N, C-alpha and C positions, 0 to 999 in steps of 0.2 A: 369352424367346426358344426357339425350338426347338434341337435338336443342330445342324439343317444351317445355321441362321440365322449370325448373326454371334457373336464375343465377348461374352461378358457386359460390358455396360456397368460402366464401373469397373475392370474386368480387363483391363487394356493387354499385361499381359507386359513392360512396357517395364522397363529398366533405371532407376537413379536417374541414369547420366548421357545417357541420351537425352534429347533436347527433346520437351516435352510437345505434342501439337497437338491438333485438336479431339476430340471424343469419335468422332464420324463416321468421323473419318480413321483414327485408333486401333483403331476395332473391325471397320473394313470388310474380310473375307477378300477373297484374291485369287482371280481365274479359275483353276478347275482345268485349263480348258482351252489358256490361255496357259502355266500351268506345263507342260501336258503338250508344248505346241508347243516349248517349249526345250529338249526333250529330243530330239525328233525333228530339229529345225534340228541339234542337235550331232552326232548319228549321221549325217545327210545331209552334213554338213561332212567326217565322218570315212568318206565313201566308202561306206555301209552302204545296202543296200536296203531302203527304206521304203514300203509300200503306205500311204500317209496318207489315211485316211476322217475325219478330225476334224475339219475345218474346215467351217462350215456356210457355206459361199463357195465361188466357179468359178474353175477355171481359163479364163482368156479366149483361150486357145490352144483350148479344148473347148468352152468355151460363150461364145464373145463376145456382146458387145449386140447388139441388132438395129442391122443398117447404116443404117436411115434415122434411128434415134433419133441413134447417133455421128454421121452429117453434120449433123442437128440441132445438137448441140451444137456441134459446129466453127463450123457458119454463125453461131450466137446469138453466140460469142465475136467473129467476126470483124464482126460487126453492132455489137458494141461493149455489149452486155447486160452490163456488170460493175459495176454500181451497185447499193446497198441493195435488195431488192425489198419489198413490202410485207408488214409484219409476221405478217398473219393468211395470206400466199401472194398472189401476183397473182391479181387477178378473173381473167383469163381462162383461168388454170389451174384454179381452183376451178370455175368456169361449166362446164370441158371435164371435169374430174372428175365433176361433178354428173350432165352427160349420159353421160357413160361407165358409173357404178354405176348408173344407172338403166335403160340398155340391158342390162348385162351383168348385174345381180344383181336387178333390179327394186326397190332400195332409192330411195327418193326423198326427196332432199337438198337445199337451196336454199344457195347458195355461202357463207352468214352460219352456216350449220351446218357447212362444212366449215375447217378448219384446216392450211396445208401447214408441213411442217417438213425438217429434213436427216435423212429418214430416219425410220424406227419409234422409235426410241430415245428421242430428246428428248419426244415426244410421249407416250409411256408415262410417261416421268418428270413430265413437266407433269402428265398425269393425276393421278398419285399427289400430286402438289403440290398440285394443287386441291381432292382431295376429302377426303384423310386429315389427320388431326392426330395429334399425338403420343399413344399408346395405343388407336388406333382400330382394330378388328378387321379385318383383311385377309385373305380366304379363297383360296388357291391350292392347285391339285392339285403332287403332286410323284411324278414327275419333269417339271420345266416350267423353262422360259428363263428364269432371272434375277428372277423375282420375289420371290424370298427379298432379294434386295438391293436393289429397290425399296422392299422392306418396311422394311427397314434405313434406307434413306435417311431415311424419315420417322418412321422411329422409331414405327412401328405395330406392333400385337399380332399375332404370326405364328399363323395357322389354316391349318396345311396338313391338307391330303386326301390320304391313301396312294392312288393309284391302282393298280392289278393288272394282271397280264397277261391274267387273265380277262376284262377290259372294253378291251383292248387300250391300255392304259395311259391311260384317258381317263375322266375323272370323273364319278360319277354322282348323281343328286338323293339318294338316300339317303345317301352319305358326306358331302353339302355342308349337309344339313339344319340338324344340330346346330350348325351355327355359324350360321346366318343371323341369330338374333334382333338381335343388336349388331353385326353387321358393317356397313360401309360399302362395302368393294369385294369384288366376285367376280371375280377374275381368270380368264379362260377363254381358250383358243388353240385352234383349229382352222382347219386341220390343224395337228396338235400338233408342235410343237419340245420334244423331241428326239426324239419317236415315229415322225411320220410318217404318225399315223393320226387319224382323224376321229369327228365326234360322230354317232353315230345320230339319226334324227330323234326318234323317241320320247325318248331322253335327254335331247336339247336343251330339248324341248316339257316336261318335267317339271321342269327346271330354271327356265326361265322361269315357268312359272307359279308355283314355290314362290317365286321375285323378287317377282312381280306380287302375291302376297297379302302378303307382308311388308311390301311399300310401301303396300298400303292400309291396313296396321294402323297405320302410324306418322303421326303428328300432324304439323302444319306446324311445330313447335320442334322436330323431329328431322332429322337428315340421311337421305337416301334413300339405299337399296342399290343401289349402281351396278355395272352389268358392264362391264368392259373386256374387249372381245371382239377378241381379236389373230387376225388373218385374212389376214395377210402372205403364207400359199401357198394361200388359195384358187383358185386359176387353174390350181393345178398337183395335180390330181385324175385318178384313173387309172381306167381300165375303166369298170364302173357305179358307181363311189362317186360321192355327191351331196354336195355343200357345203352345210349348213344354218346358218343364222345366228336371231340370235334375233329381229330386228325382222320377217323373213318369214313368221316361223313365229308369232309372237304380236306384232299391231302395236302393243299397249299397250306394249310392251318400248321402244319410241322413246325415250319418256320417261328411262329408266332404263340407256339404253346408249350406249356409246363404244367406235366401232370403231377398229381400227389396220391400215393398210395403206400399201402403199408399191409402185414399180416395182424395189425390191430384188431379191426374189426371182425374181418371175414373169418378169423380163426380163433376168436373170441381171447387174442393173447394181447390185450393192453397193456401189460407190464412189462412184456417181452421186448418192447424198443427196439423193431427192425422196421424201417421206412424207407421209400425211395421214390425220387425224383425223376422224371423221364422230360429231356427237352435237348433245345440247341444246344450245341458243343459250346459256343460262346456264352452262355447262360448258366449252364451247369459247371463249367470250370470256374467261374467267379462264384458262385455258390460253395463251390467246394472250398474256395479260398478263405470264404469268411467263417465257413462252418469249421475250419480246420483251427482258426485262432479260438473259438468258442469250446471246442471239444466234444460236439454233438453226434461223434459216432456211434454206431450200434454198437454193443460189448462182441468181443471176436466170439466167444462160445456161439453165443446167441446166431452170427450171423452162420459160421459153421454149420451149425443145426439146420436153420432155414434152408439153406444150401441142399442140406441132404432131403428136409423136407419136401421142398418143393417139386424135385424130380419123382418123387414117388406119387405118379397122378391118379393112381386108383385110390390110392388113401385118401388124397386130397379131396379127390369126386363124392367118395363115401363118406367123409367129415362132412362138407358143405351141405349133403342132400338131408342128410340129417339134422343137421344144425338150422337149414333154412326150416324144415317142417316144423320143428320145436317152437321158431321165432314167428313163424306165420301162422300157427295154432293160437299163439298169446294174441296177436295183432289182430286176428279177424275176431276171436271171442268177446275182446274188448271193444271192438269197432259195433259190432252188432247189439253187444250190449247198450253201448250209447243210443245207437239208433232206436231200439224198444223204447230208451228213457224219453227220447226226443218224441216219439210216437205216443207216446203218454201225457204230451204238453209241458214235460219239463223242459228248461232253457240250457240244452245242449246240443251237441253237433258232432259231428266227426268228418274226417275225410277218408274214403277208403286206403287202406294199408297197400302201399306200391312197394316199397323197398326199405334196405336197414332196419333198425331196432326199433323205429320209432310211429307212433300215431298222432297225428294232429287232431287236437279234440278242442271243442269251444264251449265254455261257461259263461254266459251273458247274462249275469244276475245283478249288475249294477242298477241300484235303483230300488232293489228289492232291502227287504227288513228281516232279518234274524226272527227265530222265537224269543230271544231276549229283548227284543226290540232294538236292535242297532242297526241303523242303517249302513247299507253296502255302497257307500258313495263314492269310491274307485274300486278299479280292478284291483290294486293291491288288499282290499278289504274282502275282494271274494278269494283270493289267493288264500289269504289268511282263514277265512272261513271254510274254506275246502281240507285245510290243514288240520283245522281245531276242530269239526264238526265232523268232518268225513272220514278223518285219518289219511285225507288223498294229497300224497305230495307231488306234483307235479311243475315244470318249469314254464315261467309264464313267458310268451313271445316277446315281452317287453326287456327279457334278459338277453335275449339275440338282436337287439336293436330295433325291434316295433317299436309303436309308439305307446305310450304307456297308457293308455286307453282299450289296447287290444285285447279282446276278449278269449283269445287263442291260447292255446297251450301243447307244449311238448309232453307227450308220455312214453318214456324206454322200457322197456319190457325185458333189459338185461339181465334183472335179479327178479325178474317174476315167477311166481310159484302158479302152476296152471291150477291148482286146487283152491287159491284164494281168488282169484277171480272174480266168481259168482259174490262171495263176502261184499269183496267191494263194492260191486256194483248195488248191492241191495244196501249199504250203509250210506254210498252215494245218493240214492234214490230217497232214503229216510231225510238226509241233510237237505236235500234239494226242495223236497215236498214241503218240507217246515218253513219255507221261504214265503213272505208275504209281499 
């Protein structure tokens, strides 16, 4: 396992007095984001002003779910849709999803190639469980969301690809290629969490060509190399950014690709819990079997509501247009602010926003000294200084598997109030100007 994965198997760090549990339980590391969230909550409890850009979620007071979707959920409960749904998702919802993605993405999947669950997480977990055995090689880029943890769940072999700022923190074919020959999963995400950046067409084409070539080499006795393509944010692209996906670029990839999608991010509906996977029947059917034992289905009422909502294309498009505009305004304003701070000689940088609700920012202040005379020896010290001195809470890329000395951060605008952006930037400028 890599340094960003879990504790070594057998090295649990338990004292003799502690109860022994499973190896998985003993070696699974906690979420850095949840840890940071605890610190933020304590500061807020003490009355401190915190600009909280950590959570990949939405403030419903700022970004409510579509009113039509809300009404349909209420109506579904009042119509007593409160029993178990079908294990694979209700037939009417899967048919509606098939129509929706065909029209919006040009992807043609039949209902039996679609699996519905309570958001993207159980679907990703079900995919990992379906494809990977202990010791199987799993390729993923860092920084990326949770791939290290899912690999640990199946006790797979971590094959980390270090993405760089030169490529907007998106993996490239040349870095992936050395790991392909023995791998069973290549986990990709675009638009990417945590970076808010996307694949270029040529980059994704090269990766797909490598996957196709690798699978052609494998005989029937060997597992295929599957691509997990998390496109949770595909509808949230800005400006001239185009979302690309494997099957649209290379139709042969349909045999090797499982898509993950949901209403969670594009409709600010993270708590509504309706997601879906698209993929080969051979994989989807086994994912269904695994998840049926877990009970990870989306609630019946929410399924009925989403079925009706997705059919109302004008309402969907209207909501997305307004939603994307508001997200883009926030990301662009903060990006422009960081560029001004950079031009003033302060140790910051940012990557122009492309998609999702995230901005990639950099605060490169290791080695500097605070006004109180404390040395910022590690990036964790910088993170703490941003929170304590500037009230700025952002998630370091090392929480997403990047090296601990990475000076890059994820800034999420899902709870951002536009009127507070200038104050945040002014406070940050004061804090950084005080460093020596």
